[in-house]
C-alpha positions in Angstrom: 22.8 -9.1 20.2 23.0 -5.5 18.7 26.4 -5.6 17.4 25.6 -4.7 13.9 25.8 -0.9 14.8 29.0 -0.9 16.5 31.1 0.2 13.1 28.4 3.1 12.7 28.7 4.1 16.1 32.5 4.8 15.6 31.4 7.4 12.6 29.6 9.6 15.3 31.9 12.4 17.2 33.0 10.9 20.5 32.0 14.0 22.3 28.6 13.7 20.9 28.5 9.8 22.6 29.7 11.1 25.8 27.6 14.6 26.0 25.1 15.1 28.5 21.2 13.9 27.8 20.4 17.6 27.0 23.2 17.9 24.8 22.0 14.6 23.4 18.9 15.5 23.2 19.1 18.6 20.5 21.1 16.3 18.7 19.3 13.6 18.3 16.7 16.2 17.0 18.8 17.5 14.0 19.3 13.5 12.8 18.0 13.2 9.4 15.7 10.7 7.8 12.7 9.4 8.3 12.1 7.1 11.5 11.6 3.1 11.7 9.3 2.1 13.5 9.5 0.2 17.0 6.6 -2.4 17.4 5.5 -2.9 21.6 2.6 -5.0 22.3 1.7 -4.3 25.9 -1.4 -5.9 27.2 -3.1 -4.9 30.6 -3.0 -8.3 32.8 -0.3 -9.9 30.9 3.2 -10.3 32.6 5.1 -9.2 29.8 5.5 -6.6 26.9 7.1 -7.3 23.5 9.6 -4.7 21.6 10.6 -5.4 18.2 12.1 -3.3 15.3 15.1 -3.7 12.7 18.4 -2.8 13.1 20.9 -2.8 10.4 18.9 -5.7 8.3 18.1 -7.8 11.3 14.7 -8.2 13.1 15.3 -7.7 17.2 12.3 -9.2 19.3 12.6 -8.6 22.9 10.2 -9.9 25.8 10.4 -8.4 28.8 8.4 -7.6 32.2 6.0 -4.3 32.2 6.9 -4.0 35.9 10.8 -3.8 34.6 12.5 -0.4 34.9 12.9 1.0 31.7 17.1 1.5 32.2 17.5 -2.0 32.1 16.1 -2.4 28.8 17.9 0.0 27.5 21.6 -1.4 28.9 20.6 -4.1 27.7 20.2 -2.9 23.9 23.2 -1.0 24.5 25.5 -3.6 25.9 24.3 -5.6 22.7 25.6 -3.3 20.3 28.5 -2.6 22.3 29.9 -6.2 22.2 32.6 -6.6 19.7 32.0 -8.7 16.7 34.9 -11.1 16.6 34.2 -14.3 19.2 37.4 -16.0 18.9 39.2 -16.6 22.1 42.7 -14.8 22.4 45.4 -16.7 23.6 47.1 -16.1 27.6 50.0 -14.3 25.3 48.2 -12.1 23.1 46.2 -10.9 26.1 49.3 -10.1 28.1 50.7 -8.5 24.8 47.7 -6.5 23.3 46.4 -3.4 25.6 42.5 -4.2 26.7 40.2 -2.3 25.0 37.1 -2.0 26.4 34.2 -1.1 23.9 32.6 1.9 24.6 29.1 1.6 25.4 26.4 3.2 22.3 23.9 5.7 23.9 20.3 4.2 23.7 17.5 6.5 25.0 14.0 6.6 24.9 12.0 10.5 24.8 8.3 11.2 24.8 7.4 15.0 23.8 11.1 16.1 23.2 12.0 14.6 27.2 14.3 11.9 27.7 12.1 9.2 30.0 13.8 8.7 32.9 15.6 5.4 33.7 13.7 4.4 37.0 9.9 4.2 34.8 8.5 0.9 34.4 8.3 -0.5 30.8 4.4 -0.6 30.8 4.5 3.1 31.2 7.5 4.2 29.2 7.0 2.9 26.2 4.2 4.9 25.0 2.9 5.6 21.9 4.3 8.4 19.8 7.5 7.7 22.0 11.2 7.6 20.3 13.9 5.6 20.8 17.5 6.3 19.9 19.7 3.5 19.3 23.2 5.1 18.1 22.5 7.1 15.0 19.1 5.1 14.3 15.8 7.0 15.7 12.7 4.6 15.8 8.8 5.7 16.5 7.2 3.8 19.3 4.4 2.3 18.4 2.3 0.8 20.4 -0.1 -1.8 19.9 0.0 -1.0 16.5 -2.1 -2.9 14.2 -0.2 -6.2 13.3 -0.8 -8.9 10.9 -0.8 -12.1 12.9 -1.7 -14.2 10.4 -1.0 -13.6 6.7 -0.6 -16.1 3.9 -1.6 -16.3 0.0 -3.2 -19.4 -1.4 -1.1 -22.2 -3.0 -3.4 -22.5 -5.9 -3.9 -19.3 -8.4 -6.6 -19.7 -11.4 -6.7 -17.0 -13.8 -10.7 -15.6 -13.3 -10.8 -16.7 -9.9 -10.6 -14.6 -6.5 -7.7 -14.6 -4.4 -8.4 -14.3 -0.9 -5.4 -14.1 1.5 -5.8 -15.4 4.9 -5.3 -12.6 7.2 -6.2 -11.9 10.7 -4.9 -8.6 12.6 -4.4 -7.5 16.1 -5.2 -4.0 17.2 -6.6 -3.7 13.6 -9.6 -3.7 11.3 -9.3 -5.7 7.9 -11.7 -3.3 6.5 -9.5 -0.3 7.3 -6.4 -2.0 5.6 -4.6 -1.2 2.3 -3.8 -4.1 -0.3 -2.0 -3.5 -3.3 -0.9 -6.4 -5.5 1.8 -6.9 -7.8 2.6 -9.3 -10.6 6.0 -11.0 -11.5 7.3 -8.8 -14.5 8.1 -12.1 -17.1 11.6 -11.3 -18.8 10.1 -10.2 -22.2 8.1 -7.5 -20.5 9.9 -4.2 -20.0 9.2 -2.1 -17.2 8.3 0.3 -19.9 5.9 -1.9 -21.4 4.7 -2.8 -18.0 4.0 0.3 -16.7 4.7 1.3 -13.1 6.3 -1.0 -10.5 6.6 -0.8 -7.5 9.6 0.2 -4.6 11.5 0.7 -7.9 11.6 -3.0 -8.1 11.6 -3.6 -11.8 10.4 -6.9 -11.4 7.1 -6.4 -10.0 4.2 -4.2 -11.6 1.0 -3.0 -9.9 -2.0 -4.6 -11.2 -4.8 -4.0 -8.5 -5.7 -2.5 -5.1 -8.1 -4.4 -2.8 -8.4 -6.9 -0.4 -9.6 -9.9 -3.3 -7.8 -9.6 -6.3 -9.0 -11.5 -10.0 -5.6 -12.5 -11.5 -6.4 -12.0 -15.3 -5.4 -14.3 -18.5 -2.5 -12.0 -18.7 -1.2 -12.8 -15.5 -0.6 -16.5 -16.6 2.9 -17.6 -15.1 3.3 -15.2 -13.0 3.8 -15.2 -9.7 1.8 -12.7 -7.4 3.1 -10.5 -4.6 0.7 -8.6 -2.1 1.5 -5.6 -0.1 -0.6 -5.2 3.1 -0.8 -2.4 5.7 -2.7 -3.0 8.7 -4.6 -0.4 9.9 -7.3 1.0 12.7 -9.1 4.4 11.2 -6.2 6.4 10.8 -3.4 4.3 12.4 -1.3 2.0 10.4 0.8 -0.8 11.6 3.8 -2.4 9.7 3.6 -3.6 6.0 4.4 -6.8 5.1 4.7 -8.3 1.9 3.3 -11.9 0.5 4.6 -13.3 -2.7 2.9 -16.4 -3.7 4.7 -19.8 -4.0 3.1 -20.3 -7.6 2.5 -18.7 -10.4 -1.4 -17.8 -11.8 -2.4 -21.0 -13.7 -5.2 -21.4 -16.6 -8.7 -21.7 -15.7 -10.7 -25.1 -16.5 -13.2 -22.9 -18.6 -16.9 -22.7 -18.2 -17.7 -23.8 -14.8 -21.2 -25.5 -13.9 -22.1 -22.4 -11.7 -20.9 -19.5 -14.2 -24.3 -19.6 -16.0 -26.4 -19.7 -12.8 -24.2 -16.0 -11.4 -26.1 -14.3 -14.1 -29.3 -14.6 -11.9 -27.1 -13.1 -9.0 -25.4 -10.4 -10.0 -26.9 -8.0 -7.2 -27.7 -9.1 -3.9 -31.4 -9.6 -2.9 -33.3 -6.3 -1.9 -34.7 -6.0 1.2 -37.0 -7.7 2.8 -36.0 -10.6 0.4 -33.0 -12.9 1.6 -31.3 -15.1 -0.9 -30.0 -18.4 1.0 -27.9 -21.0 0.0 -27.6 -24.8 0.8 -24.5 -26.4 -0.2 -22.4 -29.9 0.8 -18.9 -29.4 -0.5 -17.3 -32.6 -0.2 -15.0 -32.4 3.0 -11.4 -33.0 1.8 -10.9 -35.6 4.0 -13.3 -37.6 2.1 -12.1 -36.8 -1.2 -8.6 -37.5 -0.4 -9.7 -41.6 0.7 -8.4 -44.1 -2.0 -12.4 -45.1 -2.1 -13.0 -41.6 -3.7 -10.3 -41.9 -6.0 -10.6 -45.2 -7.5 -14.3 -46.3 -6.6 -16.6 -43.0 -5.8 -14.9 -40.7 -8.2 -12.9 -42.8 -10.4 -13.5 -40.2 -13.3 -12.4 -36.9 -11.8 -9.1 -36.1 -12.9 -7.0 -36.4 -9.6 -5.6 -32.6 -9.5 -9.2 -31.7 -9.5 -9.7 -33.6 -6.1 -7.0 -31.9 -4.0 -7.9 -28.8 -2.0 -5.7 -26.8 -3.2 -7.6 -26.7 -6.6 -11.3 -27.1 -5.5 -10.8 -24.0 -3.0 -10.6 -21.6 -6.1 -13.9 -23.1 -7.3 -15.8 -23.3 -4.1 -15.1 -19.4 -3.4 -15.5 -18.3 -6.7 -19.0 -20.1 -7.0 -20.1 -18.8 -3.6 -19.0 -14.9 -3.8 -21.1 -15.1 -7.4 -24.1 -15.8 -5.6 -24.2 -13.0 -3.5 -25.7 -14.6 -0.6 -27.4 -13.5 2.8 -27.4 -16.7 4.6 -25.1 -19.3 3.2 -25.1 -23.4 5.1 -22.3 -25.5 4.3 -22.1 -29.1 5.3 -18.9 -31.5 4.9 -16.8 -28.4 5.8 -13.6 -29.6 7.6 -12.2 -27.6 10.3 -9.5 -26.2 8.6 -11.5 -24.7 5.2 -13.3 -23.3 7.7 -10.8 -21.2 9.5 -8.2 -21.0 6.6 -10.1 -20.9 3.2 -14.0 -19.8 3.7 -14.0 -17.3 6.7 -11.0 -15.1 5.3 -12.8 -15.3 1.8 -16.4 -15.0 2.5 -15.2 -12.3 5.1 -13.6 -10.5 2.2 -17.1 -10.4 0.7 -18.9 -9.1 4.2 -20.0 -12.2 5.5 -19.1 -14.0 9.1 -19.6 -17.3 9.8 -19.9 -20.3 12.8 -18.8 -23.5 12.8 -20.2 -26.8 14.4 -18.2 -29.7 14.3 -18.5 -33.1 14.6 -17.7 -34.9 17.7 -14.7 -37.0 17.0 -14.5 -36.3 13.2 -12.8 -33.3 11.2 -15.7 -31.9 9.6 -18.7 -30.8 10.1 -21.2 -27.3 9.2 -20.9 -24.0 8.7 -23.4 -21.2 8.6 -22.3 -17.7 7.1 -24.6 -14.8 7.0 -24.0 -11.2 5.5 -23.0 -8.6 8.2 -25.0 -5.6 6.7 -28.3 -7.5 6.8 -28.0 -9.5 9.9 -26.3 -9.5 13.3 -26.0 -13.3 15.7 -28.3 -13.6 18.4 -27.5 -16.4 19.6 -26.7 -20.2 18.9 -28.3 -23.4 20.0 -25.9 -25.9 18.6 -26.6 -29.8 19.6 -25.5 -33.1 18.6 -28.9 -35.0 18.0 -27.9 -38.5 19.7 -26.7 -36.9 23.1 -30.1 -34.2 23.0 -32.4 -37.4 22.4 -30.9 -38.8 26.0 -30.5 -35.9 28.0 -33.0 -33.5 26.7 -36.6 -33.8 29.0 -38.4 -32.8 25.4 -37.0 -35.8 23.9 -38.3 -38.2 26.5 -41.4 -39.6 25.0 -39.4 -40.6 21.7 -36.3 -41.8 23.6 -38.9 -44.1 25.2 -40.4 -45.6 22.2 -36.7 -45.7 20.7 -35.5 -47.5 23.5 -38.0 -50.4 22.9 -35.4 -52.1 20.5 -31.7 -52.1 21.8 -30.2 -52.4 18.4 -31.4 -49.5 17.1 -30.8 -47.1 20.3 -27.2 -48.2 20.2 -27.0 -47.1 16.8 -28.5 -44.5 16.9 -26.6 -43.4 19.9 -23.5 -44.1 18.0 -24.0 -40.9 15.4 -22.1 -37.9 15.4 -24.9 -36.0 13.6 -25.1 -32.5 14.7 -28.0 -29.6 14.1 -26.6 -26.1 13.6 -29.1 -23.8 15.0 -29.2 -20.0 14.7 -31.2 -17.4 15.6 -30.3 -14.0 13.6 -32.0 -10.7 13.4 -32.5 -8.4 10.7 -30.6 -5.0 10.9 -33.4 -3.6 8.8 -36.3 -3.7 11.2 -35.3 -4.0 14.9 -37.0 -7.5 16.6 -37.1 -9.5 13.2 -35.5 -12.4 14.0 -35.5 -15.7 11.3 -34.1 -18.9 12.7 -31.5 -20.6 10.6 -31.4 -24.3 10.7 -28.3 -26.6 8.9 -27.8 -30.6 9.1 -26.3 -33.2 7.5 -28.7 -36.5 8.3 -26.8 -40.1 8.4 -25.8 -40.9 4.6 -26.8 -44.7 4.6 -29.1 -45.9 2.1 -30.2 -47.9 4.8 -30.6 -45.9 7.7 -33.9 -44.4 7.0 -35.1 -45.1 10.5 -32.2 -43.4 11.8 -32.7 -40.5 9.9 -36.1 -40.4 11.1 -35.5 -40.5 14.9 -32.6 -37.7 13.9 -35.3 -35.9 11.9 -37.8 -35.9 15.0 -35.2 -34.9 17.6 -34.1 -31.8 15.3 -37.7 -30.5 14.7 -38.7 -30.9 18.4 -35.4 -28.8 19.4 -36.1 -26.3 16.6 -39.7 -25.7 18.1 -38.6 -25.6 21.6 -35.8 -22.9 20.5 -37.8 -20.4 18.5 -40.7 -20.7 21.1 -38.2 -19.9 24.0 -35.9 -17.1 22.0 -37.8 -15.9 19.3 -41.5 -16.3 19.2 -43.0 -16.1 15.9 -39.4 -16.1 14.0 -40.0 -17.9 10.9 -37.4 -21.3 10.4 -35.3 -21.4 7.4 -34.1 -25.3 7.5 -31.3 -25.9 5.2 -29.1 -29.7 4.7 -28.2 -32.5 3.0 -31.1 -34.7 4.4 -29.7 -37.8 2.2 -33.3 -38.3 2.3 -35.5 -38.4 -1.2 -38.8 -37.0 -1.5 -40.1 -40.7 -1.0 -38.7 -41.0 2.3 -40.0 -40.8 5.4 -38.1 -37.8 6.5 -39.5 -36.0 3.7 -43.0 -36.9 4.7 -42.6 -35.9 8.1 -41.3 -32.4 7.2 -44.2 -31.8 4.5 -47.1 -33.6 5.8 -46.0 -33.7 9.5 -46.8 -37.1 10.2 -45.0 -40.3 9.5 -47.3 -43.7 9.8 -46.4 -46.7 11.7 -46.5 -48.9 8.5 -44.0 -46.3 6.9 -41.4 -48.5 5.3 -38.3 -46.5 6.4 -38.9 -47.8 9.8 -37.6 -51.1 8.6 -35.0 -50.0 6.3 -32.2 -52.0 8.2 -33.7 -55.2 8.7 -36.2 -56.9 11.4 -33.5 -56.9 14.0 -33.3 -52.6 14.0 -37.1 -51.7 13.0 -38.7 -49.6 15.2 -42.4 -48.9 13.7 -44.0 -46.0 15.3 -46.1 -43.0 14.6 -43.6 -39.8 14.3 -45.3 -36.3 14.5 -43.7 -32.9 13.1 -43.4 -30.4 15.9 -44.0 -28.2 12.8 -47.0 -27.0 10.4 -46.2 -28.6 7.0 -42.7 -27.1 5.7 -42.5 -26.2 1.9 -38.9 -27.2 0.1 -38.1 -23.7 -1.5 -36.1 -25.0 -4.3 -39.0 -27.6 -5.6 -38.0 -31.0 -6.2 -34.9 -31.1 -8.3 -34.2 -34.5 -10.6 -31.2 -34.3 -8.4 -29.2 -32.3 -6.2 -26.4 -35.3 -5.8 -24.8 -37.1 -8.4 -22.1 -39.2 -9.3 -21.4 -42.1 -11.2 -23.5 -45.1 -9.5 -25.9 -43.0 -8.1 -28.1 -39.9 -8.8 -30.9 -38.1 -6.7 -32.5 -35.5 -4.7 -30.9 -35.2 -1.2 -30.3 -31.6 -0.3 -33.4 -28.9 0.6 -34.2 -26.0 1.6 -37.5 -26.0 3.9 -39.5 -22.9 4.8 -42.5 -22.4 6.0 -45.2 -20.9 3.5 -47.3 -18.8 6.1 -44.4 -16.6 6.9 -42.6 -16.9 4.0 -42.8 -16.6 0.0 -40.6 -18.1 -2.6 -39.1 -15.2 -5.1 -36.7 -16.6 -7.0 -35.1 -20.4 -7.1 -31.7 -20.0 -9.2 -31.9 -23.0 -12.0 -29.7 -25.6 -11.3 -26.9 -26.3 -14.0 -28.4 -28.4 -17.0 -27.6 -32.0 -17.4 -25.0 -31.6 -20.0 -23.2 -29.2 -17.9 -23.6 -31.4 -15.0 -22.5 -34.7 -17.3 -19.8 -32.9 -19.0 -17.0 -34.4 -17.6 -19.2 -37.6 -17.1 -20.4 -36.8 -13.4 -19.6 -34.9 -10.4 -17.0 -33.8 -8.9 -15.2 -32.4 -12.2 -12.5 -30.0 -13.0 -15.2 -27.6 -13.4 -17.4 -28.8 -10.3 -15.9 -29.0 -6.8 -18.3 -30.9 -5.1 -20.6 -34.1 -5.8 -23.4 -32.0 -4.7 -25.2 -28.9 -6.4 -25.8 -25.8 -4.1 -29.7 -24.6 -3.9 -29.8 -21.1 -4.2 -33.2 -19.1 -3.8 -34.8 -15.8 -2.7 -37.0 -15.8 0.0 -39.2 -12.9 0.8 -41.1 -12.7 4.3 -43.4 -9.7 5.6 -42.9 -9.9 9.4 
């Protein structure tokens, strides 16, 4: 497979090809030009290693045993080069008439520290970082376990003024160390002189920026973008990869609902304050249904419901809040992995994900890694915890009195995401961050009450067991208005037997009981907005950030968009807003 160098090898003097190893070493050192890389991936415990390099414009990738002798690999490379290019079979008569010429094997050697590595050395030991491979008249520098981009993708949709965050994963390296250079496609009307410096002697591209995230300008509209990324780990570098966008930069939608809000969050909150965001971002799995397009959001332009478009708005909105903790609901599994994680990682945040059982969406919690570290996670599915955890035995007994209600509760896949974080600025200072998305049905008030009873009991248990004294920040889409039983349970600590939510789904599923909270009264940090969800047929306050007022104080509540901004395109979502919900943002201060 290495026949591309056969022609080049014939240019070498025959005495050089047949010389001794010592003579070859001297010749090897004199060959001009920079060395190309040969990337070797070799991990302890794995039976195979890979050897990758380019030869005459063609990529070569070899998979070999780690305990194989080096000589076998070198012979394989040499024989591959020596194979004649023509594969057509000659007739027996032609074979008899033509003299038999056996191609001379190319010299392929591996050197380390200027000395030839013996053929008997095992692959795992032979292919060391800094070794040099000679293949004919081409030389290579061996990079063992060099920083390597294993995932490298640009978003499909690019909007002027919106951050472009590539999806990147690096092995043996650190994304914070990598080098990034951005280019835009030079339009036919733009001369290289007018455009400025260009890359790689290619007049078709103009350098426009450096850094992991790039925000295209209006001058980039109509142009494709290119990213050159060199993976690194400190001073070690890997092979540079180029990415070219599939589409061009398009014009932005104009003023978005969150633009004016960003004026309040230009800077990060200063310690000991913490900025918290809770946001139902509208799962793509729901936005793309016929029900959403024709019934729920018929006023929204179809392209504005597409994930490729909405992800631009979501990333810009979240990045502009400069938050320390972000709790998101309705997060598609792919959106978390391919969109949110790369984008928020670039802005200094780590995240965790909890999917709903048998569904494609769930919850995600992100935290600023310069301020917090994750100590432990205590996620649960509420229905499963109700039946399996003894701390809920009393509640389970009461619910079991109505088998119809119990069955309905146990069918729900609602989850609670619980993260215990430690403040890096003050050792030992912890906070418990909870995130949930309760059952959605308008007549499901009784189910939501039971779900909240389980959630509060679980949170109280987690804090007492692993983080005694830690304050609670409880975020989510609770699908509950301020006059609901859920809100009363949280804010007043008790729901009476006669509360109407107990019979919200009809007499067959009613379950009258007194339900007590496991916490003192919690406070809605963002107060009670007129609405946090605004669609064509409904608007109401469903989302909250609950805190313990005895341990946390509200420093700032970021104003929600004005009613005029929300209704500019009739309702939400729209071309200027990516979800049917509105993000809650506040700055909290806690002096523990």
